[in-house]
N, C-alpha and C positions, 0 to 999 in steps of 0.2 A: 793192401796195407797190413792186414792181419797176418798174412803169410810172411811178409817182411819182418814184422815185429817178432813173430815166433822164431824165425831163422836167426835174428839178431840175439834173441835171448839164449838160444842154444849155443851160438858162437861165443857168448859171454861166459859160459860155464868154464871152459878151459882157462880163459883169462883170469877169472876169479880164483880158480884153484891155484894158478901160478902166483897171484897176488897174495893169497893166503899163505902159501909156502914161504914167500919172501918175508912177510910179516912175522911168521912163526920163527923162522931162522934168525932174523935180526934181533928179536926179543930174546930168543933162546941163548944167543951168544953175547948178548949185551952184559956189561958189568953189573954186579949186584946179586944178592942172595936173598931169597924170601925168608931164610932163617936168620938173616943178619940182624933183624930188629928184636930178636928174642933176648931175654936176660942171659947174662953170662953164667948164671948159676945152673942153667939147664945142661945136663950132661950130654956128651956127644952121642951116646946111645939113644937118648930120647929124641934128639934132633934127627937122627937117622930114621927112627920110626916115623917121625912126623913127615919127613921127606917122602917116605914110602906111601904114607897116607895121602899125600898130595899128588902122588903119581910121578914124582921126580926120579924115582929109581928105575923107570923103564927107559928103553932106548928112545932117541929123538924121533925116529920114524914111526914108532908105535904110538907115541903121544900125539904126533901130528895126525895120524890116521884116526885116533879116537876123537880128537877135537873136530875134525872134518865130519865124522859120522854124527857126532852130537849136534853140530851146528846145522848141517844140511838135511839130516834125517830125523833126529829125535826132536829138535826144537820145533820144526813144522808140525810134527804130531802133537806137541804140547799146545800149539796154537789151535789146531783143529779140535782138540779136546775142550779147550776153553770156549770155543765158538759153538760147537755142536753138542757138547756134553758127552762125548765119547770117552773111551779109556785106552786109547792107542799107546800112550806113553807111560802108562802105569808101571812103576818098578824099573824103568830104564834110567841109566846114568846120564845126567845132564852136565853141562859145563858149569862148574861151581866156582864161586869167587873164593879166593884164599883168605880174604879179610872176613867176610860174613858167613862163609860156608853155605850161602844161599845160591840158587841158580842165577847165573849172570844175566840171562835174558829177563828174568823176573825183576832184578834190580834195575836193569835198563828201562823196562816197561814202566816202572814206578817213577823214574826221573824224566823219561822222555816227554810226557805232556808239558812239563814246565818249560823245557827247551823249545818245543814246538810252538807254544803260545807266544814266546818272545821272538824266536827266530822267524816263524811264519809271518807274524804281524809285521816285523821289521822288513822282511823281504817284500811283502805286498806293498807296504807304505813306500819303500824305496823305489819300486817299479812305477807306482802310480805318480810319484812326484817326478821321476826322471823322464817319463815319456813327454809330458807337455814342455818341460824345460828343453829337452833335446830338439823337439819339433820347432819350437819358437826360436831357439838360438840359431838353427840352420836357416829358417825362413828369413830371419832378420840378422843375417851375418854381419859381424863387426858393429852392431848397434850397441847402445849402452847396456841393454839387457844381456846381449851375448858376451860382451867383455866382462861384465860383472859375474855372469853365470860361469864363465870359464875360470875366473879367479877363485870363486867360492868352491866350485866342484874340484878343481885341482888341489886346493887347500884341504878339502875334506877327504880326498882320496889319499893324500900324503900323510895324514895324521892317523896313527894306529889306534886301535880301541883302548890299549892300556894308557894312552895319553888323553884321548877325548873323554874316557870314562871319568877319571878323577876331575877333569876340567869341568864337565857339566855338573858333577856332584858339588863342586865348590861354588859354582855360580848359582844353580837353581835350588840346591838343597841347603847349603850352608849360608850363603850370602842373602839370597832372596827368600829362603824358607818356603818355597812354593810346592815342592814335590818331595816324597820320601826317597831316600837313597839306598835303603835296604829292602830287598824284594822278599816279602813274606811268602814262602812257598806253601805254608799251611793255610793261607787265607782262602776261604771259599766264598763264592758269590751266592748270597741268599736273598738279597733284596736290592733295591736301587742304590742305597748308600754303599753297600759292600761292592756293588758293580763299579760305582764311581771310584772307590778306593783302588780296585783292581786296575782300572784304567790309569789312575794317577801313578801307581807304582810301576806300571809298564812303560811310562812315557820316556824316562831317561835311558833304560837299556835299549828300547826300540829306537830312540834317537841315535844312540851311539852306533848301533848295527846298521841302520838304514843310511847313514851318511855316505859310507863308502859305496854301497849299492847304488844310490842315486848318482854319485859322481861318476862311477864307471859306466853305467848304462846310458846316462845322458850324453857323455862324450862319444861313445860308440854310435849312438843314434844320430847325433849331430853330424858326425863324419859321414855316415852312410847316407843321410838326407842330402848333404851337400853334393855327394857324388851323383845322386839321382836327379837332383834339381837341374843339373846341366845337361841331362840326356836329351836326345832327339824326341823321344816319345812325350816328354813334358811339353816341349815347344809345340808338338803336333796337337796335344790335348788342348792347350791354350788357344791355338789357331782355330780349333773347331768350336770355340766359344764356351768351353767348360769354365765354371767358376773356379776361383782360387781354392776354395774349400774342397771341392771335388778333386781338383788336380793334386793337392797336397795330401789329403787324407785318404782318398780312394786309390791313387796310383803311386805317388812317391812314397808314402808311409808304408804301404804293403811291401813294396820291393826293398825298402830300407830295413824292414824288420827281419829279413832273412839272416844277415850276420848277427843282428842283435839277439835273435832267439838263442844262438849258441852261447852268447855271454850270459843271458838270463838263466838258461838251463844249467850251464856249468858253474854259474856263480852260486847256486843254492848250496852245494857242499861247502864252498868256501865260507859262506855265512856261518855254517856250523863251526868251522874252524875259528872264526872270529868270536863266536859265542863262548868258546872255551875261556878266552881272556875276559870277556864281558861278564860271564857268570861269576868269575872270581872277584871282579870289581864290585858287583852289586849283590854278592852273596846269594845267587840263585842256585838252588839245589837241583841242577839239571845234569845232563850227561857230560857237559864240560867239567863240572866239579867232580863228577865221578871219575873221569879220565885222569885229572890231576891227582886226586886222592889215590887212585890205583897205581899211578907211576911212583908216588912217594912211598907207597907200601909194598912195592914190587909185586903187585897182584897181577901176574902175567895173564891169567885167563880173562880178566876184565879188560886189560889193555889190548890184548889180541882181538877180542871180540869187538870192542868199540872202534879200533883202528880199521878192522875189516869192514865194519858197517859203513864207515866213511867211504871206503873204496867201492862198496856196493852202490852207494848214493851217486858216486861219480859215473859208474857204468850205466846206471839207470838214467841219469841226466843226459848222457850222450844219446841214448836210445830215444828219449823224449824229444831232444833237439832234432834228430833225424826224421822223426814222424811229423813234427811241426813244419819242417821244410815243405813237405808235400801239400800241406794246407795253405801255406803262404804263396808258393810258387807252383802254378798249374803245369809248368813244363816238367816238373819232377814227377816221375812215375815209379811206383814200386812193383816190379814184376816178380 
């Protein structure tokens, strides 16, 4: 399996380079000028010098090459320096944000923990809720629970975060006054009371993000469970005297999880996409807010880097899904 993982990682490099080129060119030729927001009193000569300072006077292929070197070579060295205390990246040019003139990866590293707290918690909660719903809905097909679960999950999957966000704010924060609707990014957990407040302010954004995760995974798991419950090996297991718990959980669930693993693995990057909207609704200062702010300010280095990081997440999610197949299905072998 290790050889397979390494081979897949090596094969992912050309794909990532091609994705990076597409992202770079799309943003390069997109309408908008980073100098467009400057005051009209600034002379064209000063604007020209500012464009040169940002590296905009160089050819497209040169700027793309520098961005790739900075992203794949210099930024990993910066990470090694921060972990091991070395000085590999001292004096080397990094990808800089046009807004703050600070390194883009440093800005992302500052905002990423806020997003991971909310997105990670929401995804785990969504999965944990979806699994028992999908299993019981399949086992009790067309029951009251199954019909109610189908209605609720389809409703939750159809409602986008920009609609469910204001809705839960109106119900739980405005009308009932139970939970805060503004996420305090600067809040730190120091004692039990501050921990309780952190949990309370995470409830609404986690609820909004986990609804679609629960709906999607539970529906996929229900469908896969129904396909396997009618297979011959299930009737054979029951004929041998195995209990229903052993049949459903040890045999049917394991085989049903193979397609669901793909949904879970590939759904993680999609949750980050939903977090872009959710962070705007709840004023979370995460990477979603960074991306929206960078788009508004025509900060191309920040937009390029964040978009490419989402692509990296998708590639890694595919790799994780392929590796999990071998753990769930013994017939799959990695040579």
